[in-house]
C-alpha positions in Angstrom: 18.4 15.2 6.2 21.0 14.7 8.9 22.2 11.7 7.0 23.5 14.1 4.3 25.8 15.8 6.7 29.4 14.5 6.9 30.8 13.7 10.4 33.8 15.9 10.9 35.5 13.2 13.0 35.1 10.4 10.4 32.3 9.3 8.2 30.1 6.5 9.5 28.8 4.6 6.4 26.5 2.5 8.5 24.3 5.5 9.1 23.7 5.8 5.4 21.9 2.5 5.0 18.6 2.1 6.8 16.0 -0.7 6.9 12.5 0.6 7.8 9.9 -1.9 8.8 6.7 -2.1 10.8 3.3 -3.7 10.9 0.8 -2.8 8.2 -0.8 0.6 8.7 2.0 2.0 11.0 2.8 4.7 8.4 5.8 3.5 6.4 4.8 5.3 3.3 4.1 8.6 5.2 7.6 8.3 6.8 9.3 7.7 3.5 7.4 10.7 1.9 8.6 13.0 4.7 12.2 11.7 4.4 12.1 12.4 0.7 10.8 15.9 1.1 13.3 16.8 3.9 16.2 15.5 1.8 15.0 17.3 -1.3 14.5 20.6 0.5 18.1 20.3 1.7 19.3 20.1 -1.9 19.6 16.3 -2.3 18.5 14.5 -5.5 16.1 11.9 -4.3 14.7 8.8 -6.1 11.8 6.7 -4.8 11.9 3.3 -6.5 8.7 1.3 -6.4 8.1 -2.4 -7.3 4.9 -1.6 -9.3 3.5 1.3 -11.3 0.5 1.4 -9.0 2.7 2.2 -6.0 4.5 4.8 -8.2 1.2 6.3 -9.0 0.2 6.3 -5.3 3.3 8.3 -4.4 2.8 10.7 -7.2 -0.8 11.4 -6.0 0.1 11.7 -2.3 3.4 13.6 -2.4 3.8 17.3 -3.1 5.8 18.1 -6.2 9.4 18.9 -5.7 12.0 19.3 -8.5 14.5 17.2 -6.7 12.3 14.2 -6.3 11.8 11.5 -9.0 9.4 8.6 -8.5 9.9 5.6 -10.8 9.5 1.8 -10.8 12.6 -0.2 -9.9 12.6 -1.8 -13.3 12.6 1.6 -15.1 15.2 3.1 -12.8 17.7 0.2 -13.0 16.8 -0.7 -16.6 15.9 -4.3 -15.7 14.3 -6.4 -18.4 13.1 -9.9 -18.7 15.9 -11.2 -20.9 17.8 -13.6 -18.6 20.6 -14.0 -21.1 21.2 -10.3 -21.5 24.3 -8.8 -19.9 23.1 -6.3 -17.3 24.6 -2.8 -17.7 23.4 -0.4 -15.0 22.3 3.1 -16.2 24.9 5.9 -15.6 22.2 8.4 -14.4 22.2 6.7 -11.0 25.5 8.5 -10.3 23.7 11.8 -9.8 21.5 10.6 -6.9 22.0 11.4 -3.3 19.2 9.3 -1.8 17.4 6.2 -3.1 14.3 5.0 -1.3 13.1 1.4 -2.0 9.6 0.7 -0.9 7.8 -2.7 -0.5 11.1 -4.5 -0.9 9.7 -7.9 0.2 8.0 -8.2 -3.2 11.2 -7.9 -5.3 12.4 -11.2 -6.7 16.0 -12.5 -6.5 16.9 -11.5 -10.1 15.9 -7.9 -9.6 17.7 -7.8 -6.2 20.9 -9.1 -7.8 20.8 -6.4 -10.5 20.1 -3.7 -8.0 23.1 -4.8 -5.9 25.2 -4.8 -9.1 24.1 -1.3 -10.0 24.8 0.1 -6.5 28.1 -1.6 -6.2 29.4 0.1 -9.3 28.6 3.6 -8.0 31.3 5.7 -6.3 30.3 7.6 -4.3 27.0 5.8 -3.7 23.8 7.4 -2.4 22.1 7.0 0.9 19.8 3.9 0.7 16.6 3.4 2.6 15.1 -0.1 2.3 11.4 -0.2 3.5 9.2 -3.3 3.8 7.6 -5.9 6.0 9.0 -9.4 5.5 6.0 -10.8 7.4 3.8 -9.9 4.4 3.8 -11.7 1.1 7.1 -12.3 -0.5 8.1 -12.3 -4.2 6.3 -14.7 -6.4 9.4 -16.7 -6.9 9.6 -17.5 -3.2 13.3 -16.6 -3.3 14.5 -15.1 0.0 17.9 -13.8 -1.1 17.0 -10.2 -0.4 15.5 -10.9 3.0 18.5 -13.0 4.0 20.9 -10.3 2.9 19.0 -7.5 4.7 18.6 -9.4 7.9 22.2 -10.6 7.9 23.5 -7.0 7.5 21.1 -5.9 10.3 22.4 -8.6 12.6 26.0 -7.7 11.8 25.4 -4.0 12.6 26.0 -2.8 9.0 22.4 -1.8 8.5 20.3 0.3 10.8 16.9 -1.1 11.6 14.0 1.2 12.3 10.7 -0.4 13.3 7.6 1.8 13.3 5.3 1.1 16.1 1.5 1.4 16.5 0.5 5.1 17.1 -2.6 7.3 17.3 -2.5 8.1 13.6 -2.0 4.6 12.3 -4.4 2.9 9.9 -6.3 1.2 12.8 -6.7 1.8 16.5 -9.2 -1.1 16.9 -7.6 -3.0 19.8 -9.2 -6.3 19.0 -8.1 -6.2 15.4 -4.5 -5.1 16.4 -4.1 -7.8 19.0 -5.3 -10.5 16.5 -2.9 -9.1 13.8 0.0 -8.9 16.2 -0.4 -12.6 16.9 -1.0 -14.0 13.4 1.9 -11.9 12.0 4.3 -14.4 13.6 2.2 -17.3 14.9 -0.4 -19.6 13.6 -3.6 -19.0 15.6 -5.7 -21.8 17.1 -9.0 -22.6 15.4 -10.8 -21.1 18.4 -8.9 -17.8 18.0 -10.0 -17.6 14.4 -13.6 -18.5 15.1 -13.8 -16.0 17.9 -12.3 -13.2 15.9 -14.8 -13.7 13.1 -17.8 -14.5 15.3 -21.0 -13.4 13.6 -19.1 -12.5 10.4 -18.8 -15.8 8.5 -20.4 -15.9 5.1 -21.3 -18.8 2.9 -18.8 -19.2 0.0 -21.3 -19.5 -2.8 -20.6 -16.5 -5.0 -24.3 -15.5 -5.5 -24.9 -15.6 -1.7 -21.8 -13.6 -0.9 -22.8 -11.1 -3.5 -26.2 -10.5 -2.1 -24.8 -10.2 1.4 -22.1 -7.8 0.2 -24.8 -5.6 -1.4 -26.9 -5.6 1.8 -23.9 -4.6 3.9 -22.9 -1.9 1.4 -26.4 -0.4 1.6 -26.5 -0.7 5.4 -23.1 0.7 6.2 -22.3 2.9 3.2 -18.9 1.2 2.6 -17.6 -0.7 -0.4 -17.3 -4.5 0.1 -14.3 -6.1 -1.5 -13.7 -9.8 -1.7 -10.1 -10.9 -1.3 -9.1 -14.4 -2.7 -5.9 -16.4 -3.1 -6.4 -17.0 -6.8 -7.5 -15.0 -9.7 -9.8 -17.7 -10.8 -11.8 -17.4 -7.6 -11.8 -13.6 -7.9 -13.2 -13.9 -11.4 -16.1 -16.1 -10.1 -17.1 -13.5 -7.5 -16.8 -10.6 -10.0 -19.0 -12.5 -12.4 -21.6 -13.2 -9.6 -21.6 -9.5 -8.8 -22.3 -8.6 -12.4 -25.1 -11.2 -12.6 -26.8 -10.0 -9.4 -26.3 -6.2 -9.7 -26.3 -5.8 -13.5 -28.4 -8.7 -14.8 -29.2 -7.0 -18.1 -25.5 -6.4 -18.9 -24.6 -9.9 -17.7 -27.1 -11.3 -20.1 -25.6 -9.6 -23.2 -22.0 -10.5 -22.6 -21.8 -13.0 -25.4 -23.6 -10.7 -27.8 -22.2 -7.3 -27.0 -19.1 -8.0 -24.9 -15.6 -7.0 -25.8 -12.5 -9.1 -25.1 -10.9 -8.6 -21.6 -7.3 -8.8 -20.7 -6.1 -12.5 -21.2 -3.9 -12.3 -18.1 -7.1 -11.9 -16.0 -8.8 -14.8 -17.6 -10.1 -13.0 -20.7 -13.7 -13.4 -21.5 -16.2 -10.8 -22.8 -16.7 -7.7 -20.8 -19.7 -5.3 -20.8 -19.6 -1.9 -19.2 -22.3 0.1 -17.4 -22.0 3.4 -15.6 -21.4 2.9 -11.9 -19.5 -0.4 -12.3 -16.3 -0.7 -10.3 -13.3 -1.6 -12.5 -9.5 -2.0 -12.2 -6.9 -1.2 -14.8 -4.6 -4.1 -15.8 -1.9 -2.5 -17.9 0.5 0.4 -17.9 -0.7 2.5 -20.8 0.0 6.1 -19.7 1.7 6.7 -16.4 1.5 10.5 -16.9 -2.3 10.4 -16.5 -2.6 7.5 -14.1 -3.4 4.8 -16.6 -1.5 2.2 -14.6 -1.9 -1.4 -13.7 -3.9 -1.8 -10.5 -5.6 1.6 -10.5 -9.2 1.4 -9.2 -12.2 3.4 -10.2 -15.8 3.7 -11.2 -17.2 3.9 -14.7 -18.4 7.5 -15.1 -19.5 7.4 -18.7 -19.6 4.7 -21.5 -18.8 6.4 -24.9 -19.1 3.2 -26.8 -18.9 -0.4 -25.9 -15.1 -0.4 -25.9 -14.4 3.2 -24.8 -15.2 4.6 -21.4 -14.3 7.2 -18.9 -13.2 5.9 -15.5 -13.1 8.1 -12.4 -10.3 6.9 -10.1 -10.3 6.8 -6.3 -8.2 10.0 -6.5 -10.9 11.7 -8.6 -8.8 11.5 -11.7 -10.7 10.9 -15.0 -9.0 8.4 -17.4 -10.1 7.6 -20.9 -10.0 3.8 -21.2 -9.7 2.2 -24.6 -8.5 -1.1 -26.1 -4.8 -1.9 -26.4 -3.0 -4.4 -28.7 -0.5 -7.0 -27.4 0.9 -10.0 -29.3 -1.6 -9.4 -32.1 -4.5 -9.4 -29.6 -6.8 -6.4 -29.1 -8.5 -6.3 -25.7 -9.7 -3.9 -22.9 -7.0 -3.5 -20.3 -9.5 -3.7 -17.4 -11.3 -6.2 -15.1 -14.1 -5.9 -12.7 -13.0 -4.8 -9.2 -15.5 -6.3 -6.7 -13.0 -9.1 -5.9 -9.3 -9.3 -6.2 -6.4 -11.3 -4.8 -4.8 -10.8 -1.4 -1.4 -10.4 -3.0 -2.7 -7.5 -5.2 -4.3 -5.9 -2.2 -1.1 -5.8 -0.3 -0.3 -2.2 0.6 -3.9 -0.9 0.2 -6.5 0.0 2.8 -10.1 -1.3 2.3 -13.3 -0.1 3.8 -15.0 -3.5 4.2 -14.6 -7.0 2.8 -14.3 -10.7 3.1 -11.4 -13.2 3.0 -11.9 -16.3 0.8 -9.2 -19.0 1.1 -10.0 -20.8 -2.1 -6.9 -23.1 -2.0 -6.6 -26.1 0.3 -2.9 -26.0 -0.1 -1.4 -23.8 2.7 -0.1 -20.4 1.5 2.0 -18.5 4.0 1.3 -14.9 4.7 -2.0 -14.6 2.7 -4.3 -14.5 5.8 -2.2 -11.9 7.6 -2.0 -9.6 4.5 -5.8 -10.0 3.9 -6.9 -9.3 7.5 -4.6 -6.3 7.8 -6.2 -4.4 4.9 -9.0 -3.2 7.1 -9.4 -0.6 9.9 -11.9 -2.4 12.1 -12.6 -5.9 13.2 -16.3 -5.5 12.3 -15.3 -4.6 8.7 -13.5 -7.9 7.8 -15.6 -11.1 7.2 -14.6 -14.7 6.6 -16.0 -16.5 3.5 -16.4 -20.3 3.8 -15.3 -22.8 6.4 -12.6 -22.0 8.9 -9.4 -23.9 8.3 -6.5 -23.3 10.7 -4.0 -24.3 7.9 -5.0 -21.1 6.1 -3.4 -19.0 8.8 0.3 -19.8 8.3 2.8 -17.0 9.0 5.7 -16.2 6.8 8.8 -17.9 8.3 6.9 -20.2 10.5 8.0 -23.7 11.6 6.0 -26.4 9.9 7.0 -28.9 12.6 5.1 -26.9 15.2 2.1 -25.9 13.0 -1.1 -27.3 11.7 -0.3 -27.5 8.0 -2.6 -30.2 6.6 -6.2 -29.2 5.8 -8.8 -31.8 6.7 -7.4 -32.9 10.1 -10.6 -31.9 11.8 -14.2 -31.7 10.6 -14.0 -27.9 10.0 -11.3 -28.5 7.4 -13.2 -30.9 5.2 -14.8 -29.8 2.0 -18.5 -29.3 1.7 -20.8 -28.4 -1.1 -19.9 -24.7 -0.7 -16.1 -25.3 -0.8 -14.0 -25.6 -3.8 -11.4 -28.4 -3.8 -8.3 -26.9 -5.3 -5.3 -29.2 -4.6 -3.2 -27.6 -7.4 0.5 -28.0 -6.7 1.2 -24.7 -8.4 2.1 -21.9 -6.1 0.0 -18.8 -6.2 1.6 -16.4 -8.7 0.3 -12.8 -8.7 3.5 -11.2 -9.8 3.0 -7.6 -8.7 6.6 -7.1 -9.5 8.2 -5.6 -12.6 9.4 -7.3 -15.7 9.9 -6.6 -19.4 7.3 -7.3 -22.1 6.6 -6.5 -25.7 4.9 -3.2 -26.1 1.1 -2.9 -26.1 -0.3 -0.5 -28.7 -3.6 1.0 -29.3 -5.6 -0.4 -32.2 -5.9 3.2 -33.4 -2.4 4.7 -33.0 -1.9 8.2 -31.7 0.6 9.8 -29.4 2.9 7.2 -28.1 4.1 7.0 -24.4 7.0 4.9 -23.4 6.2 2.9 -20.3 8.1 1.0 -17.6 9.1 -2.6 -17.5 6.8 -4.4 -15.2 5.3 -7.9 -15.0 1.7 -8.8 -14.8 0.1 -9.3 -11.4 -2.9 -10.6 -13.2 -1.2 -13.9 -13.6 -3.5 -16.4 -12.0 -2.5 -16.9 -8.4 -2.7 -20.7 -8.7 -0.9 -20.9 -12.0 2.7 -20.6 -12.9 4.2 -17.2 -13.7 2.6 -15.9 -16.8 4.7 -14.3 -19.4 2.8 -11.0 -19.0 3.0 -11.1 -15.2 0.1 -8.8 -14.4 0.1 -6.4 -17.3 2.7 -4.1 -15.7 4.7 -4.3 -18.9 7.6 -2.7 -20.7 5.1 -1.0 -23.0 5.0 1.7 -25.6 1.3 2.4 -25.6 -0.6 4.6 -28.0 -3.1 6.5 -26.0 -6.3 7.4 -27.6 -6.3 11.1 -27.7 -10.1 11.3 -28.0 -12.3 13.2 -25.5 -16.0 13.8 -24.8 -18.1 15.5 -22.7 -30.9 -13.6 0.3 -29.9 -16.8 1.2 -26.9 -17.4 3.5 -25.7 -20.9 4.2 -23.5 -21.8 7.1 -23.4 -19.6 10.2 -26.0 -16.8 10.0 -24.7 -13.3 9.8 -25.4 -11.1 12.8 -24.5 -7.4 13.0 -21.4 -7.0 15.3 -21.8 -4.5 18.3 6.2 8.5 -13.6 8.6 7.2 -16.3 11.5 9.7 -16.8 13.4 10.0 -20.1 17.1 9.5 -20.1 17.9 13.2 -20.3 14.9 14.5 -18.4 16.0 15.6 -15.0 19.2 13.4 -15.2 22.7 13.9 -16.5 23.7 11.3 -19.1 27.0 12.6 -20.2 28.9 10.4 -17.8 27.6 7.0 -18.8 31.0 5.4 -19.4 31.6 1.7 -18.9 31.7 0.6 -15.3 33.7 -2.3 -13.9 32.7 -4.6 -11.1 33.4 -4.2 -7.5 33.5 -6.8 -4.7 31.5 -6.0 -1.6 33.5 -5.2 1.5 32.3 -3.1 4.4 34.3 0.2 4.5 36.1 1.7 7.4 34.4 4.6 9.2 36.7 7.1 7.6 36.0 6.3 4.0 34.5 9.0 2.0 30.7 9.7 2.0 28.6 7.6 -0.2 30.5 4.3 0.1 27.9 2.7 2.4 25.6 1.0 -0.1 28.6 0.0 -2.3 29.8 -2.3 0.5 26.5 -3.6 1.7 25.3 -7.2 1.2 28.6 -8.9 0.6 
């Protein structure tokens, strides 16, 4: 709130632009929520801009309501669409904001970043900007580092304050062994011995049926959910199918006969639903009631084979029904026993295993996967150890082990998949525009945000849907109703806002362009972001 106060002896615009970073679990989200609340209580108009609808939903669930705070996706706020040839015109409603908080900025691609800069440069005065993220985690699916380069350059030049959150007693984890390992692999490639020692007694065979049986045993023993994290969606699909086959054999056997089509961006296929199954939503259908891409939950009741009630992790009940997109009708869900490391970024998991199903090195995946857990004993390794799987973002390939197969532990075996695809993993948990989905049985329509689909297969090119986080006008159904283990043996270790809702739209005149040039300390309040990132 102090940032909102003018300095009587001259305004320091540097103080109005802050980069907040820190290791996973150090509380970046909690700090941002507190900043938003303090600014709002002082009378400031605050916007929290999220890269995905799932993060938007997380903020909405965790933050107390305040009339001065709006939570939206970046694409919705800045009216960013997928049309590359379209002339970008920033929305005029941004003029009435005092504070904009951007979270998980490392996942924003270059095109989005350029449009955000354009929008902010045309505001005068401009709001306080807080940029939060960890560039050591996974970057945007385009691999473009423009935003990272701009942020770090301005920090080095002293134009952008850098605040790094440190480990503390209330962080996600206080497991010293886990924290020491994560601190090392965040910036350095570990030796094979370091990886082996960290996972000692917790390496599982990679065969989906064997992993599933071991996961069920661990869940029964520890009372925690076991989630498998993979690099590609294809591998996640195999582990989800294995879980269905082992835990729900009767449902698995009638998929071809009674199944309903699943979301094509997750691999499609027929889905069958049984009470107690864990599922994940794959499309933004109704953000008001939490029907957003990425939301996790359990099937509480099956009303018919293509309509069910899901109870989310936040104990919110959502009616799930088919949607229509590009003349295809399908269920906007997938099974949630396995998912990708990219999609898991930002989440906290009780227990799970890391499966590196690509032999081509992918930087940052191992660090993100391992940092989802609170305790060392809760994270397992699936398949053979390969040092080349543990490449940090920004590492030097000249001083790293980057070629799988250089030692016997890196070679394929019968339980390893040989995936030498040259396609980069694309999970696209960023926003983009899409044609609207609609319910096969139209009812009350809800306008959604523009987001891409993170259900694009991680080892395929960017899908046009980009994970089902789409610019959608969905029609929400308004109905209601009442063991074998190969390898090392396991041993037990010791909201979308309408133009005129909450915003003033009577000043949306045409805006010109403005070159970036850092202002002098005595320029009027609000000109900080305008000059940033020249």
